[in-house]
C-alpha positions in Angstrom: -47.8 38.2 49.7 -47.3 40.6 46.7 -44.3 42.8 46.4 -44.3 45.7 44.0 -40.9 47.5 43.4 -42.4 50.9 42.6 -42.3 53.4 45.4 -39.3 53.4 47.7 -38.4 56.0 50.4 -41.7 57.9 50.6 -43.0 55.9 53.5 -41.2 56.4 56.8 -42.6 53.1 58.1 -40.9 51.2 55.2 -37.7 53.3 55.1 -36.0 51.6 57.9 -36.8 48.1 56.6 -35.5 48.9 53.1 -32.3 50.3 54.5 -31.8 47.1 56.4 -32.3 45.0 53.3 -29.8 47.1 51.4 -27.1 47.0 54.1 -27.4 43.4 54.9 -26.9 44.3 58.6 -30.5 43.7 59.9 -30.5 41.9 63.2 -33.7 40.0 62.4 -35.8 39.1 59.4 -38.4 41.6 58.5 -41.9 40.2 57.8 -44.6 42.2 56.0 -48.2 41.2 56.1 -49.3 43.8 53.5 -48.2 44.9 50.0 -44.8 46.5 49.8 -44.1 49.2 47.2 -40.5 50.5 46.7 -40.1 53.6 44.7 -36.5 53.1 43.6 -34.0 50.2 43.3 -33.5 47.2 45.5 -30.2 45.5 46.4 -30.3 42.1 48.1 -27.2 40.3 49.4 -24.6 40.5 52.0 -22.3 42.6 49.9 -24.8 45.4 49.3 -23.4 48.8 50.4 -25.3 51.5 52.2 -24.5 54.0 49.4 -25.1 51.4 46.6 -24.9 53.0 43.1 -27.6 51.2 41.0 -27.1 52.8 37.7 -30.0 51.5 35.6 -30.5 48.4 37.7 -33.9 48.0 39.4 -33.0 44.9 41.4 -29.5 43.8 42.2 -28.3 40.6 43.8 -24.9 41.1 45.3 -22.8 38.4 47.1 -20.6 35.4 46.3 -23.4 32.9 45.8 -26.3 34.2 43.7 -29.5 32.2 43.4 -33.2 33.0 43.0 -35.5 30.2 44.1 -39.1 29.6 43.0 -40.5 27.4 45.8 -44.0 26.3 44.8 -45.8 25.2 48.0 -48.9 23.8 46.3 -50.0 20.8 48.3 -52.9 19.4 46.2 -52.0 16.6 43.9 -53.9 18.2 41.1 -51.8 21.4 41.1 -48.3 21.7 39.7 -45.7 22.1 42.5 -42.3 21.8 40.8 -39.5 24.2 42.1 -37.2 26.2 39.9 -34.1 28.3 40.5 -32.2 30.9 38.6 -28.5 30.2 39.1 -25.4 32.3 38.4 -22.1 30.5 38.4 -20.8 27.4 40.3 -20.3 27.6 44.0 -17.0 25.7 44.0 -13.5 27.0 43.6 -12.5 26.8 39.9 -16.1 26.2 38.9 -17.7 27.4 35.7 -19.1 30.8 35.0 -22.6 30.6 33.6 -26.3 31.6 33.9 -28.8 28.8 34.2 -32.3 27.7 34.9 -32.4 24.8 37.3 -35.2 22.3 37.8 -34.7 22.3 41.5 -37.1 19.5 42.2 -34.9 17.0 40.4 -31.6 18.9 40.6 -31.1 19.2 36.9 -30.2 22.2 34.7 -32.0 22.1 31.3 -30.8 25.5 30.2 -27.3 27.1 30.6 -25.5 30.0 29.1 -21.7 30.1 29.6 -19.8 33.3 30.2 -18.1 34.5 27.1 -20.8 33.3 24.7 -20.9 35.2 21.4 -23.3 38.0 20.8 -26.7 36.7 19.7 -25.7 33.1 20.4 -29.5 32.4 20.7 -31.9 35.0 19.4 -35.7 34.8 19.0 -37.3 37.6 16.9 -40.8 38.9 17.1 -42.0 36.3 14.5 -40.7 33.4 16.5 -37.7 32.8 14.2 -34.6 31.6 16.0 -31.2 32.9 15.2 -28.0 31.1 16.2 -25.2 33.6 15.9 -27.4 36.2 14.3 -29.9 38.8 15.5 -31.6 38.8 12.1 -33.0 35.3 11.5 -34.9 35.2 8.2 -36.3 31.6 8.5 -37.6 29.6 11.5 -34.0 28.5 12.4 -31.1 30.5 11.0 -27.5 29.6 11.9 -24.6 31.9 11.1 -20.9 31.1 11.5 -17.7 32.2 9.8 -16.7 28.6 8.8 -19.0 25.7 8.0 -22.1 26.2 10.2 -22.9 22.7 11.4 -25.7 20.8 13.2 -24.6 17.6 15.0 -27.0 14.6 15.7 -25.3 12.4 18.3 -26.8 9.1 19.6 -24.7 8.6 22.7 -25.7 5.1 23.6 -27.5 6.1 26.8 -30.7 4.3 25.6 -29.0 1.1 24.9 -28.5 1.7 21.1 -25.1 1.8 19.4 -23.5 5.2 19.5 -23.6 7.1 16.2 -22.9 10.7 15.3 -23.9 12.6 12.1 -23.1 16.2 11.1 -25.2 18.3 8.7 -23.1 21.2 7.5 -22.5 23.5 4.6 -19.8 25.9 3.3 -18.6 27.5 0.1 -17.5 24.1 -1.3 -20.6 22.0 -0.6 -23.5 21.0 1.6 -22.9 17.6 3.1 -23.8 14.9 5.6 -20.8 13.7 7.5 -20.6 10.3 9.1 -18.5 11.3 12.1 -18.4 7.9 13.8 -17.1 6.1 10.7 -14.1 8.1 9.6 -16.0 11.3 8.9 -16.9 10.0 5.5 -19.2 12.2 3.4 -21.9 9.9 2.0 -24.1 12.8 0.7 -23.0 16.0 -0.9 -24.6 18.9 -2.9 -22.2 21.3 -4.7 -23.1 25.0 -5.3 -23.3 24.4 -9.1 -26.0 21.7 -8.8 -28.9 22.7 -11.1 -32.6 23.0 -10.5 -34.3 19.7 -9.8 -31.0 17.9 -9.8 -32.5 15.3 -7.4 -36.2 15.1 -6.6 -38.2 12.6 -4.5 -41.9 12.7 -5.2 -44.7 10.1 -4.8 -42.3 7.3 -4.1 -40.4 8.2 -7.3 -36.9 9.6 -7.9 -36.4 12.3 -10.5 -33.1 13.5 -11.9 -33.3 16.9 -13.7 -37.1 16.8 -13.4 -39.6 17.7 -10.7 -42.2 15.3 -12.0 -40.8 11.8 -12.3 -43.1 9.5 -14.2 -41.5 6.2 -13.3 -39.8 4.8 -10.2 -36.5 6.5 -11.4 -36.8 9.1 -14.1 -33.5 10.5 -15.4 -33.7 13.4 -17.8 -30.7 14.7 -19.8 -29.4 18.2 -19.6 -28.3 20.0 -22.8 -24.7 19.5 -22.0 -24.9 15.7 -21.2 -23.3 13.2 -23.5 -23.7 10.3 -21.1 -26.7 10.2 -18.8 -25.7 7.2 -16.6 -22.2 5.9 -15.9 -21.5 2.9 -13.7 -17.9 2.1 -12.9 -16.0 -0.2 -10.6 -13.6 1.8 -8.4 -12.4 -1.2 -6.4 -10.0 -2.3 -9.2 -11.1 -5.9 -8.8 -12.5 -6.0 -12.3 -15.1 -8.6 -11.2 -17.8 -6.3 -9.8 -21.4 -6.9 -10.9 -22.1 -3.3 -12.0 -25.8 -3.6 -12.8 -28.5 -6.0 -11.7 -32.0 -6.0 -13.0 -34.4 -8.1 -10.8 -38.1 -8.9 -11.0 -40.5 -11.5 -9.7 -41.1 -12.3 -13.4 -39.1 -11.6 -16.5 -36.7 -8.6 -16.3 -37.0 -6.2 -19.2 -35.0 -3.3 -20.6 -36.7 -1.1 -23.2 -34.7 1.2 -25.6 -36.8 3.7 -27.5 -35.8 6.4 -30.0 -38.8 8.7 -29.6 -38.1 10.4 -33.0 -38.8 7.2 -34.9 -41.4 4.5 -34.9 -39.1 1.8 -36.2 -36.3 2.3 -33.6 -37.5 0.4 -30.5 -35.7 -2.6 -28.9 -36.7 -4.7 -26.0 -34.3 -6.8 -24.0 -36.1 -9.4 -21.9 -34.5 -11.9 -19.6 -36.4 -14.9 -18.2 -35.5 -18.5 -19.2 -34.3 -16.9 -22.4 -32.5 -13.7 -23.3 -34.7 -12.1 -25.9 -34.0 -9.2 -28.2 -37.2 -7.9 -29.9 -37.6 -5.1 -32.3 -40.6 -3.6 -30.4 -42.0 -3.5 -26.9 -43.4 -7.0 -27.4 -41.3 -10.2 -27.0 -43.5 -11.8 -29.7 -41.6 -9.9 -32.3 -38.3 -11.4 -31.4 -35.1 -11.2 -33.6 -32.7 -12.9 -31.2 -33.3 -15.6 -28.5 -30.6 -17.2 -26.4 -32.0 -19.9 -24.2 -30.5 -20.7 -20.8 -29.3 -24.1 -22.2 -27.1 -22.3 -24.7 -29.3 -22.7 -27.8 -29.3 -19.5 -30.0 -32.0 -18.6 -32.6 -32.0 -15.5 -34.8 -34.5 -14.3 -37.3 -32.0 -13.2 -39.9 -28.5 -13.7 -41.3 -25.5 -14.5 -39.1 -22.4 -12.6 -40.4 -19.0 -13.3 -38.9 -16.1 -10.9 -39.5 -13.7 -12.1 -42.2 -12.1 -8.8 -43.3 -8.6 -9.4 -44.5 -7.6 -6.1 -42.9 -8.4 -7.6 -39.5 -6.3 -10.7 -40.0 -2.6 -11.6 -39.7 -0.3 -14.6 -40.3 -2.3 -15.5 -43.4 -1.1 -18.8 -44.9 -2.5 -20.9 -47.8 -3.9 -24.4 -47.2 -3.5 -27.6 -49.2 -7.1 -28.5 -50.3 -6.0 -32.1 -51.0 -4.7 -32.5 -47.5 -7.9 -30.9 -46.1 -10.0 -33.3 -48.2 -8.1 -36.2 -46.9 -8.6 -35.2 -43.3 -12.3 -34.6 -43.9 -12.6 -38.1 -45.5 -11.0 -39.6 -42.4 -13.0 -37.6 -39.9 -15.9 -39.4 -38.1 -19.3 -37.7 -38.7 -22.2 -38.8 -36.5 -25.8 -38.0 -35.7 -26.4 -36.9 -32.1 -28.4 -35.0 -29.5 -27.2 -32.4 -27.0 -27.7 -33.5 -23.4 -29.7 -30.4 -22.6 -32.0 -31.2 -25.5 -32.7 -34.7 -24.4 -36.3 -34.1 -23.5 -37.0 -32.4 -26.8 -35.0 -35.0 -28.8 -33.5 -32.5 -31.1 -31.0 -34.2 -33.5 -27.9 -32.9 -35.2 -25.3 -34.1 -37.7 -21.6 -33.2 -37.4 -18.1 -34.1 -36.2 -17.0 -34.1 -32.6 -15.0 -30.9 -31.6 -12.1 -33.0 -30.3 -11.7 -34.8 -33.7 -12.0 -31.5 -35.6 -9.4 -29.8 -33.3 -7.0 -32.8 -33.7 -7.3 -32.7 -37.4 -7.1 -29.0 -38.1 -6.0 -27.3 -34.8 -8.3 -24.3 -35.2 -10.6 -22.6 -32.7 -10.2 -21.6 -29.1 -10.3 -25.1 -27.7 -11.1 -28.7 -28.5 -14.7 -28.4 -27.1 -16.1 -26.1 -29.8 -16.1 -25.6 -33.5 -16.3 -22.2 -35.0 -18.8 -22.0 -37.9 -16.1 -19.9 -39.8 -13.6 -22.8 -39.4 -16.1 -25.5 -40.5 -17.2 -23.5 -43.5 -13.5 -22.9 -44.4 -12.8 -26.6 -44.2 -15.8 -27.3 -46.3 -14.7 -24.8 -49.0 -11.2 -26.2 -49.1 -12.5 -29.8 -49.4 -14.8 -28.6 -52.2 -11.9 -27.0 -54.0 -10.0 -30.4 -53.8 -13.0 -32.3 -55.0 -13.4 -29.7 -57.8 -9.7 -30.2 -58.8 -10.2 -34.0 -58.8 -13.3 -33.7 -60.8 -11.6 -31.5 -63.4 -8.7 -34.0 -63.7 -11.2 -36.9 -64.1 -13.2 -34.9 -66.7 -10.0 -34.2 -68.6 -9.1 -37.9 -68.6 -12.6 -38.8 -69.7 -12.5 -36.3 -72.5 -9.2 -37.7 -73.7 -10.5 -41.3 -73.7 -13.7 -40.2 -75.6 -11.6 -38.4 -78.2 -9.3 -41.4 -78.7 -12.3 -43.7 -79.2 -13.8 -41.4 -81.7 -10.6 -41.5 -83.8 -10.5 -45.3 -83.8 
């Protein structure tokens, strides 16, 4: 049956029926087996008045429970047959005021608008852009609010996964991601003064101040930067491992002054820590092996500036020489060099420390201390040699006179 609300009151046969519908006082249901055209407005409901003032309304539903039911009677399994209902307000005392679309077949409301919702709470323009709080969306989804417009992503645990809630929001201070579940921490923030290409993800690479990173992480300096990367420990423990370089082979760090061809340095860490003056470990200037052996291709200079020293006291070279004379000196091999059989000659650190008391402990000998002891002993030997030479000269002079 098709009902067209177009011509009402011109047909005497339909006039009585229409009045019965408007007054709600019909004694029996009216059944029409042909098209019905109403030229005017229609009021349906037990509270419709005989002199109803419609204003601009074409159809009015008027009573204390307002529902429009779409009852699809399709019986073939291949045809859709779900029922729908337009619902206005709850039917219970103290219930909610709203307009909703109900999936009547399952008794569920997928869409609801509460009474008092702000103007343009949901707006779709002629291009399909959706406005939330605005009638002038300029992008596909445009949200407007007076304070920190926010989108919430809430996993409620209903599917068996741990509950977790995130907020994505922005205001005059920053754009941020808020971890609502864990203390509302802000693990990600962008401030309004962030520059162009401040952070770029492209082709599995990360760029900082560049939209075309050429390595896994490419950090470019801005004109005002004095330090490009700063790593600090805010825990206060003082024992944090601030930087770790890992590789399935040797880990390398390359330093390159692009304005010079002779200003390149390569740090390479494998079984040895190597410092090379180019991007090749073959040109190594410094190598510290993991057994403690150190080799350098140059001169070792230890600080001995008197301006950096205190409690300066002279030594007695004769006493130093006597201690050196009594100190055992042996030939030996470091335990970690046993396979190579590398031999050394020198005193034991314990004997050196017992004799002179210098150095940080009795397990090591500073090359500065050993050279100082050697110099003092040489001075004592030089003095003894001068005294002997004087005695020899005197004897030779006496013999010449005889």
